[in-house]
N, C-alpha and C positions, 0 to 999 in steps of 0.2 A: 155508573162509572165502572170501568173494567179494572180489576185489581192487577197491579204490576208485580211480577215475581222476579227475583234475582236468582239466576241459576247457580251463582257462586256463593251460596249461603248455607248455613247449617252444617250438615255432614261433609259437604264438599270442601268447605273452608277448613274444617277440622282436619281432614285428610291432607290438605295442602300445607297446613301449619306444621305437620310432623317434621321434627328436626329443624325447624326454622329458627333463625337467630332472633333473640328478643332484645329490643332496645328500649330503655326507660319504661319498662313494664308492659310493652306491647310488641307485637310482631314487627320486625324490620320491614317497612313498606317496600323498599327497593327489592329486597329478596322476594317478598310476597308477590309483587306484580310480575317479576321475572318468572317465578314458579307458575303463576296462572297462565302466562303466555306459553310456557313449555308444555303444560298439561293440555291446554287447548290444541296446540299443534300436534301433540301425540294423539289426542282423540281424533283429530281430523285425518291424520295419516295412517292410523291403525286400521281404519275401515276401508282402505283401498290399497292397491299395489304401490310399492315404493319404487316406481320405475326410474325416477331420477337417480336415486341411490344405486339401483341395479345397474343403470348405464354407466355411472361413474365408477362403480366397482369393476365392471367389465373392462372399461378403458384403462384404469390404473393397473389392473392385473395383467392385461395384455401388454401394456408398456413396460411393466416390471419384468415380464417374461422376454422382453426384447422382440416382440412380434409386431408386424404391421397388421393393419386391418385385413388386408388380403390374405396374409398368412394364417390369421386366426380363422377367417372364413373358410379357407381350404381345410383346416384341421376339423372344423365343425360340419363341413359339407353344406354350407349355406352361402348365399351371395354376399359379397363384400358390402354392398349397399345396405343390407340388413344389419350387419355388424355396426356400420356407421350410424344407422338410425337408432339402434339399441343404445349406443353410447351417447347420442346427442339429442334424441327426440324427447324422452321423458314421458311420452304418452303411448308409445308403441308397446303392445303386450305381445312378446314372442310366444310361439307355441311351446308347450311343455317339452317336446322333443328337442327343440332348439336350445332351451334352457339347460337341459341335461347335457347336450353336446358341448355347450360353452363351459359348463362346470367341469366336465371331463378334460377338455382341452387346456383349461387354465388351472386345473388341480384345485378347484374350490369346492366347498361343501355343497352338495347337490340340494339338500333340504333348505339351506339358507337362500340359495338362488331361487328356488321354487317359491319360497315365502316372499322374497323381495319382488318377484315378478307377478305375484298375485295368484299363483297356482296352488298354494298351501297356506293355511292360516298361521299367524303368529299367535300361538295360544296364550302365552303369558306376558306379551308386550316387551320382552327383553330385546327382541330384534328391532323393534321400532326405536327404542331408546338408543341402541348401539348404532343403528342406521343414521339417526339424526345427528349423533355425535360425529360419525364418519363424514357426513355431508358438511358439517360445520368446519371440521378440521382439514378438509381437502379442497377448500376454495383456494385456487392457486393465484399467487402473485409472482410466480417464478418467470424468469425470462424464457423466451422461446428458444428451442434448440435450433441448430442450423437448418435442419430439414423443415421444421415448422415455419421458420422465418422465410425460407425460400418459397414454400407453398403459399404463404400469406402474400408475399410480393407478387408471385405469378397470378394468383387469384385477383388481387386488386388491379393489377395492370391489365388483365384480360377483360375486366368489366368497366374500366375507366374510359370515359369518353373525352378526356382532356387532351 
């Protein structure tokens, strides 16, 4: 019979319990399971580029600067479709030179963008934690602006067969 092992036992559990709330003499289970999910997600994302966060950061920074995709592309010397893919794809890994150009055009820290795009390591894991928090906090429920609404209507009407 093969022995089953639990990867979340021993030292791993002790590390997770650090600063955890205690209820009736034991660790609060709701907090604990939320912490396990967070740690597992961080482990998963720390080993590969955080391209979804990279794209969202580029999009938010571009919009905050009042730039269109085309205007950012022109400033970076890249094609607008590449900027669009970076912002929306989540799997596209831009070239290091493109990342540097975007960082410069949007006045963002170059090293941070290089880490998010997978071209430099996140040595201490701080970027992973901050990136996950950014991703969680930037899920939008905001109404579309007039330009976005018009683009949506035009797109839907151009592909509708009704």
